[in-house]
C-alpha positions in Angstrom: -4.6 2.1 -3.0 -5.1 5.8 -3.5 -4.8 6.9 -7.0 -3.1 10.2 -5.8 -0.1 8.1 -4.8 0.7 7.1 -8.4 4.4 7.6 -9.2 7.2 6.3 -11.4 7.6 3.6 -8.7 4.2 2.2 -9.8 5.3 2.3 -13.5 8.5 0.5 -12.7 6.6 -2.2 -10.6 4.4 -2.5 -13.7 1.3 -1.6 -11.8 -1.8 -1.1 -13.9 -4.0 0.9 -11.5 -4.4 1.9 -7.9 -7.9 1.0 -6.5 -10.0 2.8 -3.8 -11.3 0.8 -0.9 -14.8 1.2 -2.3 -13.7 -0.2 -5.7 -12.0 -3.2 -4.2 -14.8 -4.1 -1.8 -17.4 -3.7 -4.7 -15.4 -6.0 -7.0 -15.0 -8.7 -4.4 -18.6 -8.7 -3.3 -19.8 -8.7 -6.9 -17.6 -11.8 -7.5 -19.3 -13.5 -4.6 -16.7 -13.0 -1.9 -17.3 -12.1 1.7 -14.8 -9.7 3.1 -13.4 -11.0 6.4 -10.8 -8.3 7.0 -9.9 -5.1 5.3 -7.4 -2.5 6.4 -4.9 0.0 4.9 -1.3 -1.1 5.1 1.9 0.9 4.9 0.1 3.3 7.1 2.9 4.4 9.5 5.2 5.1 6.5 2.5 6.9 4.5 3.9 10.4 5.4 7.4 9.3 4.1 5.7 7.7 1.0 3.7 10.9 0.3 6.7 13.1 0.7 8.8 10.9 -1.6 6.1 11.0 -4.2 5.7 14.9 -4.1 9.5 15.4 -4.4 9.7 12.9 -7.3 6.8 14.4 -9.2 8.6 17.7 -9.3 11.7 16.1 -10.6 11.3 15.0 -14.2 14.6 13.2 -14.2 13.5 10.9 -11.4 14.5 7.2 -11.7 13.0 5.1 -8.9 15.4 4.2 -6.2 12.9 2.5 -4.0 14.0 -0.8 -5.7 17.6 -0.5 -4.8 17.9 1.1 -1.4 20.7 0.5 1.0 20.3 -2.7 3.2 20.3 -0.9 6.5 17.5 1.4 5.4 15.5 -1.4 3.9 15.9 -3.4 7.1 14.6 -0.4 9.2 11.6 0.1 6.9 10.9 -3.6 7.0 10.9 -3.5 10.8 8.3 -0.7 10.7 6.1 -2.8 8.4 6.6 -5.8 10.8 5.4 -3.7 13.7 2.4 -2.5 11.6 1.6 -6.1 10.7 1.6 -7.1 14.4 -0.8 -4.2 15.1 -3.2 -5.4 12.4 -3.0 -9.0 13.8 -4.0 -7.7 17.2 -7.1 -6.1 15.7 -6.1 -2.5 14.8 -7.4 -1.3 11.5 -5.8 1.6 9.6 -8.0 4.1 7.7 -5.1 5.3 5.4 -2.0 3.7 3.9 -0.1 3.2 0.7 -1.5 -0.3 0.2 -4.7 -2.2 1.1 -4.8 -5.6 2.8 -8.0 -7.7 2.3 -8.9 -11.2 3.3 -12.0 -12.4 1.6 -13.6 -15.8 1.3 -16.2 -17.3 -1.1 -18.9 -19.0 0.8 -19.0 -22.8 0.2 
């Protein structure tokens, strides 16, 4: 989510676009889905993500290293995401984040 977060990492992951919350909700409801849960995700790490994007946009020679980070760092970041997932499961919803998590269902 958030078009302003587009970076070479998105290119490397072969992303096509970053949607807004409004765009995603509209597309799902137009397709007949009912949104059961919608929240931002990668919210706790958003400041790091944003800082990383800003630094990399100023460095034209940047090659994404997010796909090959050291195991201890990857494990630490994964722990933060696991904590965030537990908060979402407990009912907390985040207004901002690097990704959007939506659960939607088509009525029978």
